[in-house]
N, C-alpha and C positions, 0 to 999 in steps of 0.2 A: 558534419552533423553535430549539433549540440549534444552534450551529455543529457541522459534521461535519468532522473533520480526516482527509483522505484522503492517506495516504502511499503514494507509488508510486515504482518504480524497478526496476532489474535485480534478478534473484534474488541473494541474499547481499549486497545493498547496505546492509542494516541496518534495513529497514523494521520488521520484527517486534521487533527489539531495542529500537528507539526507541519503538515503540508500547507495548510492555510497560513500559518505564521511565516513559513519560509517564502511563500508566494508574496505575501504582503511586504516582507523585508526586501525581496528582490525588486518588486514593483516600485518601491520608493527610491531605488537607485537607478530606475529608468529601463530595466530589462523587460522584454516581452515574455511573460510567463503564462503558461497554461497549466491548470491543475485538473487532472483526471482522477476522479474519486469513484470508488467501486459502487457506493450507494447511488450516486448520481447517474452513472452509466447504466446501472440496472433499472433505473426508472425510465429510461428512454432507449438508447441504442441496444441495450441487452435485455430489454423487458421480456423478451420471448424465452429467456433462459432460466432454468431452475438452479438447483445446487448439487446435482449429481456430479460425479467427477468429470464426465464428458462435457456437461454444461459449464462447469467451472473453467475447464480448459478452453472452451470456445469464448467465454467471457474474457479471459485473459489474453487470448489470441487477438480478439478485436481491439482490446485496450492497447496492447503492444503495437499493433499495426497503426492505430491512430497516433500513438506517441511517436512512432517512427516518422510518420508523415509530418507531424508538427515540428519535430526536431530537425528534419531535413530542410524545413522552411525557415530555420533560424530562431525558433522559439525555445526557451528553456521550458522543459516539461517535468512536472512533478506528478508522480502517480502514487495513489494510496489504495492498495488492494490487499486483502487478506493473503492471497497466494499461498495456500496452506501446504502444498506438497513440493518436494524437490523436483518432480517432473514438470510442475507448473512453472517453477523458476527457470528450469532448463529451456522451456518453450519461450519464455520472455527473453532469455539470453540469446537464443537462436534467432529470434526476430530482430532484436535490437543490437546484437553483436557487442562490439567494444564500447558502444555509446552508453550502455546501461550501467548504472551503479546500483547494485542490490543492497538495500539498507534494511536490516532486521530491526524492527521496532519491538524491542524485547521488554516484556512486562509479565510478571507472574499471573497465572490464571485468577488467583484470588483477588488481585488488585483490579484486573479487568472486570471481574464480576461486580466489584464494589463501585466501579466507574460507569456501569452500564446504564446510560441515560435513556436508551431506547427500550430497555426491558427485555432484550432478546435472550439473555441467559436465564432469566426468570421464566419466560415462556417455554424455553427448551426444557428446563428442569421440571416444569409442570406438565410436560408432554404435549404442549400446544404447538410445538415447532420441532421439526425433525432436521437432522444434519447440522446442528450447530457446531461450528469449529471450536474445539477446545473441550466440548462435552461429549456429543455423540460422534463427532468426526474429528479425526486426529489432525493436529498441526505438527508437521514434521520439523524438528529443530534443524535449521539450515546448516549445511556443510560448507557452503561457499558464499561469503558475503563480502561486500566492500567496506561495510561499517555496521556496528551494532550500537544502537541507541537505547540505553536502559531508562525508559521513561519513568519508572518508579524511583529513580535516583537522581535524575537531572531536571532542572527547570526547563520550561519551554525556550527561553532565550539561550540557555547553554546548549540545548540540543540544536537549535537553529544555527548557532555558531559552528558547531561540529559539521552540520550538513553543508553550510557555506564553505567551510574549509575543504571538505571532500570535493565539492564541485570545482572549486578554484584550483585544487591540486591536480 
């Protein structure tokens, strides 16, 4: 089974940006790459789920199972999900085993808020949205990761290089 790179962090930390850049980089070298993004899965496969802890766990369970299926078929899989709690990350590790590389996309909340192109933090602050990770719902600092990418300090190409090095190693 191919390794699965699981990028996780606060909303607007840069998970999807890095995942897309890495996918594009790998595709230019001829690899079969699949990107699983939290927003995209929630608009289809996981559209029936909300943001309660149980629903978040189910969303991540489905994503990890899909990633496992794709990786066993020879695809490089990149996942971009908030994955806010340690028990969510443990679930992902349980499903994907040694194939998963958990990568914390680390970015201060203030920077994430300033990058918020979808306006989610503003909606949450205005009381128009409940359960926003980082504001109303906690993002637990990870205890066990394979790599930390500080997106407020690195350029996208530098971060992609680190991700490629991890997967190659």
